[in-house]
N, C-alpha and C positions, 0 to 999 in steps of 0.2 A: 390811699387817699390820706386816711387818718395818720398813717406812719409817716408819709411825706410831711405832713403838717407838723408833727412832733419833731422830726429832724430839723425842719426849718426853725421851730421855736427853739430848740436846743442850740443851733448855731447862732441864733440872735442872742441868747443868753451869754454864750461864751464870748461873743465880739463885744458885748456891753462889759463884761469883765476885763477884757484887754485894754479897755480905754483909760485904766487908771495908770498914772505915772508912778514909777518905782518909789519916789519919796512918799506918795500917798499911801502906797502899801505898807512901808515900813512905819509910818505914823499910825496906820489902822492897827498893824501887828502890835505896836507898843501900847496902844490904847486898850487892846484886847488882853494882852499879857503882862502889861507893867513896863515900868522903866528899865528893868533887867533884861529886856528883849535883846538878844543877839542875833544878828542876821545869819543865815546859813552861809557856809563857804561858797565862794564864787565857783562858776564852772571852770574848768581847766581851760588855760589860754586866755583869759580875759583880764585887762587891766583894771584894777579895782582900788578904791581909796577908802574902804571901810575902816582901815586901821591907822589913817593918816594922823600924824601927831605922835605916834608911839615912839618912844625913845629907843635908840640903840643901846641894848645892855652892855655894860662893861664886862667883857669877857676876854680871855687870851687864848690863842691857839698857836700852832706851830707849823713850820714846813718840815720836809723830810730830813734836813740837815740839822733841825732843832732849833733854828731862828724862831723867834716869837713875835707875834703881832697882838696888841692889845687894841680892842676896838676904841678905846678912849684916844688912842694915837691917830685915829681917822678924823677926829674933829677938825674942821677948817677946810675940809674938801668934801664934796658931794661923792657918794658912794653908790654904786650899783653892787649890791650883795646877792650872790647867788649861792644857795645851799643845794648841793646835788650829791650824787653817789654813782660809782661806776657800775652798780647793778641796775641802775635806773635808766631804761632805754630813752625816755624823753630827755633826760638830763644829758646823756652823751650826745643825743642828735643836736641839742642846742649849744653845746660847747663852742663849736666853731662860730656860731652867730655872736656869741658873747665876745669872742676874741676879735671879730671884726667890729663889734660895738666899741671895744676899747680903742681900736684904730681910728674909728670915726670921731669918737668924743674925746680923744686925748687932749688933756688940759682942760677939759670941762667936768670930767668925772672920773673916779678911779673904779674899774671893774674888778671886783674881788670874788673869786669862786672859792668856797670852803667846802671841802669834801666832807661828808657825814659818814664815810666808811668806818665801820668799826675796826677793820684791818689796817686802816691809815695808810702810811707810806708803803706798805707792802703791796697794795692794789693800786695806788694813786701814782706812784713813781713810774711803773711799766705803763700805765695809761698815758701819761705825759710823754714818755719816751717815744710812744708809737705815733704822736702827733706833733706838729710843729706849730705851737701856740705862740704868737709873737708878743701877746700881752697878758696871758694868764699865768698867775703863779700858783704853786702847789701848796695851798693851805689846808691843814688837816684838823678836823674837830671830831675826833673818833668817839668821844663821849657824847656827841650831838648836843651840846650846851646851847649852841645858837638855835638849833632846830627846835629845842624845848621852850626856849624863851620867845622865839619869833613866830614859830609855826605849830601851835598846839594841835592844828587839824592834821598834821602829818603828811601833807601832800608834798610830793616830790616831782620835779624840782620846784622851789619857791625863790623868786628873784624880787628883791626889794629896794627901791630908789630911797635912800637917805639924803637930806640936804647937809649942808655944811655944819649945822648944828647937831647932827645925828637925830633928827626927826623925820620919820617915815613920810613919804610924800605918795607913794603908789606901790602897788605890788601885782605880781603875776604868780598864779600857782599853776603848775603844769607847763609843758613845753611851750616855747614861744620863739618866733623869729626876732631876735634882738637886733639884727642888722637891717631890718626892714625900715622903710621911710616912716611908716606909723609909729614904729617904737621909738625911732630917734626923735620924732616930732613930739611924741608924749612926754618923753624924758626933759627935753629942752622946754617945753611948755610949763611942766610942773616945777622945774628949777627957776623959771622966771617969775612964777606966781608969788 
């Protein structure tokens, strides 16, 4: 009987704690630890906005032929930027969905996948040769400059939506179904805000 009452009391305590909204918890955490509080990284596969407003850094990367692309050249176009690697299973799984997203949102956003593979074209070119991507280009960042600048948590893959001014709107760390109705709606809503 006493054990049942203790379990019931503990359950009630847990339920009361679950009544808090996330913004209340963030404020409580900031109040407890100060204004330098940084929220923990999101769970994999969730759309989050905790880095909204972050500027896309000006960096240059290349393709296997040596052609270069500077992120500054992307201004004026919304970009879905995906940092991935051939050794990352969730990255490989989501690549076809990013390709389909490029088809679905053609003219609305540019889908840009940038490999973080240290071996660069040596592994990326064969990966692309085995697949028939209609919209994805082979961009390489073997020094992982973009990953260091945008993804200090080191989660892979990470996909970030930037507006036409190069400001982050949302991101997903971990695999995601980018061709889903949910993803397409979230991108369009973020761009419309």
